[in-house]
C-alpha positions in Angstrom: -13.4 -29.9 -27.3 -14.0 -27.1 -29.9 -15.8 -24.8 -30.7 -17.4 -25.2 -34.3 -18.5 -21.8 -35.3 -18.0 -20.5 -39.3 -13.8 -20.8 -40.3 -14.5 -17.1 -42.3 -12.4 -15.1 -39.7 -15.5 -11.4 -39.8 -18.4 -14.1 -39.4 -19.5 -12.5 -36.1 -18.2 -16.6 -33.8 -17.8 -16.6 -30.6 -15.2 -18.6 -30.6 -12.7 -18.6 -33.6 -12.8 -22.0 -35.3 -9.9 -24.9 -33.3 -10.3 -23.4 -30.0 -10.0 -25.5 -27.1 -12.8 -23.6 -25.0 -11.9 -26.0 -22.0 -7.7 -24.4 -22.1 -9.7 -21.3 -22.7 -12.4 -21.7 -19.6 -9.2 -22.7 -17.1 -7.3 -19.4 -18.5 -10.6 -17.0 -18.0 -11.8 -18.3 -14.7 -7.6 -17.7 -13.9 -7.7 -14.2 -14.9 -10.8 -13.1 -13.3 -10.2 -15.4 -9.7 -7.1 -13.2 -9.4 -8.7 -9.5 -11.0 -12.5 -9.3 -9.8 -12.0 -8.7 -6.3 -8.8 -5.9 -7.0 -12.0 -4.4 -9.9 -14.6 -4.8 -7.3 -12.3 -2.8 -4.6 -11.4 0.0 -7.3 -15.2 -0.1 -8.3 -15.4 1.3 -4.5 -12.2 3.2 -3.8 -10.7 5.0 -7.5 -13.6 4.2 -10.4 -15.8 6.4 -8.1 -13.8 10.5 -8.0 -13.5 12.1 -10.3 -9.8 11.4 -10.9 -10.2 8.1 -11.4 -13.3 7.9 -12.7 -12.0 6.3 -16.5 -10.5 3.1 -15.2 -13.7 0.7 -16.1 -13.8 2.8 -19.6 -10.5 2.4 -20.2 -11.1 -1.7 -19.4 -13.7 -2.2 -21.2 -12.2 -1.0 -24.3 -9.4 -3.0 -23.7 -11.2 -6.3 -23.5 -13.7 -5.2 -26.4 -9.9 -4.4 -28.7 -8.8 -7.3 -27.4 -11.9 -9.6 -28.6 -12.1 -7.5 -32.0 -8.4 -9.3 -32.7 -9.4 -12.8 -31.2 -9.7 -14.9 -34.7 -6.0 -12.5 -36.2 -4.8 -13.6 -32.8 -6.5 -17.9 -33.6 -4.8 -17.8 -36.9 -0.9 -17.3 -35.9 0.8 -20.6 -36.3 1.7 -21.2 -32.6 5.6 -20.7 -31.9 5.3 -20.6 -28.0 7.9 -18.6 -25.9 7.6 -21.4 -22.2 10.5 -19.5 -20.3 10.0 -16.2 -21.1 6.2 -17.4 -20.5 6.5 -19.0 -17.3 9.2 -16.0 -15.9 6.6 -12.9 -16.2 3.7 -15.0 -15.3 5.6 -15.6 -12.1 7.0 -12.2 -11.6 4.0 -10.8 -12.6 2.0 -12.7 -9.7 4.1 -11.6 -7.5 3.9 -8.7 -8.8 0.1 -9.4 -7.5 0.3 -11.0 -4.5 2.8 -8.5 -3.8 0.5 -5.4 -4.0 -2.1 -7.4 -2.7 -1.2 -8.1 0.4 0.6 -4.3 1.0 -2.9 -2.3 -0.4 -0.6 -1.2 -3.4 -3.4 -1.0 -6.1 -1.0 0.4 -9.0 0.1 -3.5 -8.8 -2.2 -5.6 -7.4 -4.0 -3.5 -10.9 -0.9 -3.1 -12.6 0.3 -7.6 -13.1 -2.7 -7.9 -15.0 -0.8 -7.0 -18.2 2.2 -8.7 -17.7 -0.3 -12.3 -16.8 -1.7 -11.6 -20.6 1.3 -11.3 -21.8 2.9 -14.7 -20.2 -0.4 -16.2 -21.8 -0.2 -15.1 -24.6 4.6 -15.7 -25.1 2.9 -19.3 -23.4 0.5 -20.4 -26.5 1.2 -18.0 -29.3 5.1 -16.5 -28.8 6.2 -12.9 -30.3 3.7 -13.0 -32.6 1.5 -12.7 -30.4 2.3 -10.2 -28.1 3.2 -8.0 -30.9 -0.6 -8.0 -32.7 -2.1 -7.2 -29.5 -0.4 -5.0 -28.2 -2.0 -1.7 -28.0 -4.8 -3.0 -25.9 -2.2 -4.1 -23.2 -0.9 -0.7 -23.6 -4.1 1.0 -23.6 -4.6 -0.6 -20.2 -2.0 0.8 -18.2 -4.2 4.1 -18.6 -6.6 2.3 -15.6 -4.2 1.6 -13.5 -3.8 3.8 -10.6 -0.7 6.5 -10.4 1.1 6.9 -7.4 -0.6 9.3 -4.9 3.2 11.0 -4.5 3.2 11.7 -8.4 -0.5 12.7 -8.8 0.4 15.0 -5.7 3.4 16.6 -6.8 2.4 17.0 -10.5 -1.2 18.6 -10.0 -0.1 21.4 -7.9 1.7 23.2 -10.7 -1.0 22.0 -12.9 -3.5 23.5 -10.8 -1.7 26.9 -9.7 -0.9 27.8 -13.8 -4.8 26.5 -14.9 -6.4 28.7 -12.9 -3.8 31.7 -13.1 -4.5 31.5 -17.2 -8.8 31.5 -16.9 -8.2 34.0 -14.2 -5.9 36.3 -16.6 -8.6 35.7 -19.6 -11.9 36.0 -18.1 -10.5 39.4 -16.1 -9.3 40.3 -19.5 -13.1 40.1 -20.8 -13.8 42.6 -18.2 -14.9 39.8 -15.6 -14.0 41.1 -11.5 -12.3 37.7 -11.2 -9.2 37.8 -9.0 -6.7 34.5 -7.9 -5.4 33.5 -4.7 -3.0 30.0 -5.6 -5.4 28.1 -7.3 -9.0 30.4 -5.0 -10.3 32.1 -7.6 -12.5 35.5 -6.5 -15.4 36.0 -8.8 -18.3 38.5 -7.5 -19.5 37.0 -4.3 -18.6 33.6 -5.1 -15.0 31.5 -4.3 -14.2 28.4 -6.1 -11.3 26.0 -5.4 -9.7 24.6 -8.4 -9.9 20.9 -8.0 -7.9 17.9 -8.9 -10.4 16.9 -11.2 -10.8 19.8 -13.0 -7.0 20.9 -13.8 -4.6 17.8 -12.3 -2.8 14.6 -14.0 -5.4 12.3 -14.1 -7.6 13.9 -16.5 -4.3 14.9 -18.5 -3.6 10.9 -18.6 -8.0 10.6 -19.8 -7.3 12.6 -22.4 -3.9 11.6 -23.9 -5.7 7.5 -23.1 -8.5 8.9 -25.7 -5.8 10.0 -28.2 -3.8 6.6 -28.4 -7.4 5.0 -28.7 -8.3 7.5 -31.2 -4.9 6.8 -33.0 -5.2 3.1 -33.3 -8.6 3.0 -34.5 -8.0 5.6 -37.8 -5.4 2.8 -38.4 -2.0 5.3 -37.5 1.5 3.5 -38.9 3.6 6.4 -39.1 5.4 6.7 -35.9 5.7 10.6 -36.0 2.6 11.6 -36.9 1.7 9.6 -33.8 4.1 10.8 -31.6 3.8 14.4 -32.9 -0.1 13.9 -31.9 0.9 12.6 -28.4 2.8 15.4 -27.6 0.9 18.1 -28.4 -2.2 16.2 -26.2 -0.4 17.4 -23.5 -1.1 21.2 -24.0 -4.3 20.0 -25.6 -5.6 18.8 -22.5 -4.6 21.7 -20.4 -6.6 23.9 -22.3 -8.9 21.9 -22.5 -8.9 22.3 -19.0 -8.5 26.1 -18.4 -11.7 26.5 -20.7 -13.6 23.5 -18.3 -12.4 26.0 -14.7 -13.4 29.1 -17.1 -17.1 27.9 -17.9 -17.3 27.2 -14.1 -16.7 30.5 -13.2 -19.2 32.1 -15.1 -21.9 29.4 -14.7 -21.5 30.9 -10.7 -21.0 34.5 -11.5 -24.0 34.2 -13.5 -26.9 31.5 -11.2 -25.1 31.3 -9.0 -22.9 28.6 -6.4 -25.2 26.5 -6.3 -26.0 26.2 -10.2 -22.2 26.0 -10.5 -21.6 23.7 -8.0 -23.9 21.4 -9.1 -25.1 20.1 -12.3 -23.5 22.3 -14.8 -20.4 20.6 -12.5 -20.2 17.6 -13.8 -21.4 19.0 -17.6 -19.0 21.0 -17.5 -16.3 17.5 -17.5 -18.1 16.7 -20.8 -17.6 19.7 -21.2 -13.4 18.9 -21.2 -13.6 15.8 -23.3 -15.7 17.8 -26.3 -13.6 20.5 -25.8 -9.9 18.5 -26.1 -11.8 15.8 -28.3 -12.2 18.9 -31.6 -9.1 20.4 -30.8 -7.0 16.8 -31.2 -9.2 16.7 -34.7 -8.2 19.9 -35.5 -4.4 18.7 -34.4 -5.0 16.2 -36.8 -5.8 17.9 -39.2 -3.4 20.8 -39.0 -0.7 17.5 -39.1 -1.9 15.5 -42.2 -1.2 18.7 -44.0 2.8 17.8 -43.2 2.7 14.6 -42.2 1.3 11.4 -44.0 -1.0 8.8 -41.6 0.3 5.8 -43.4 -3.3 3.7 -42.6 -3.2 0.4 -42.1 -5.4 -1.5 -45.1 -6.5 -5.2 -44.8 -3.2 -5.5 -42.3 -1.1 -4.2 -44.8 0.3 -0.7 -45.0 
């Protein structure tokens, strides 16, 4: 059975012309059978935390990008790579089985990327993988990071953010002191948490920058790499602004205000500040490095 949608790729039809709906349903059902339990587990563990709350957004955006490319993918000539495809599929399923059985989320969730690559190789070949490489790459940002790595990187990051924020506030005339990652302002003490200055927030902001570059269709690798590298200090500055806002709110309005609604709002401030800084950096880079945007699929 095939879909009877319009032959115009831009017609908005759900399925591209010639799509074998039976095969598509089998693939979609198999994928859902494997990974919906993993998503459900994430929704009750990692995704309810401040550090990993970006996971479902990354997943939704990745699937939207894949959906948006469905017509272009369908138009590609079928040049399957069965040997490579089956090997990657078998390895991905083994990684998935190991991750699920041993409760290692990085394997259980990360294996979905290999499964999708295997499907593309089996039906479209390397051209299919190249066409949708970014959504597959973007999925990496939803994979939970190893806790040992997060702890090792987060500790010095929190200390650095705390030091810079306290020094800036002290220079502005506020009675701020610091002991490690504990900041004292007036009668209040604030612990700089992982969500305020950790690796995961930088990881999320890096994902935001990658998505921005993809949507802007930048093709100059020098420009893209430069912006991606600059996003790291950008995230650091945004985290400093967030911590300073929380300290000021606590100092002027009390601990209840600092730990209540405003604390959550400071997370929005983090991304707004990062977005403004990223757009500013992009503008400055544009003065020196051309973007090389694609138009109609051509550079």
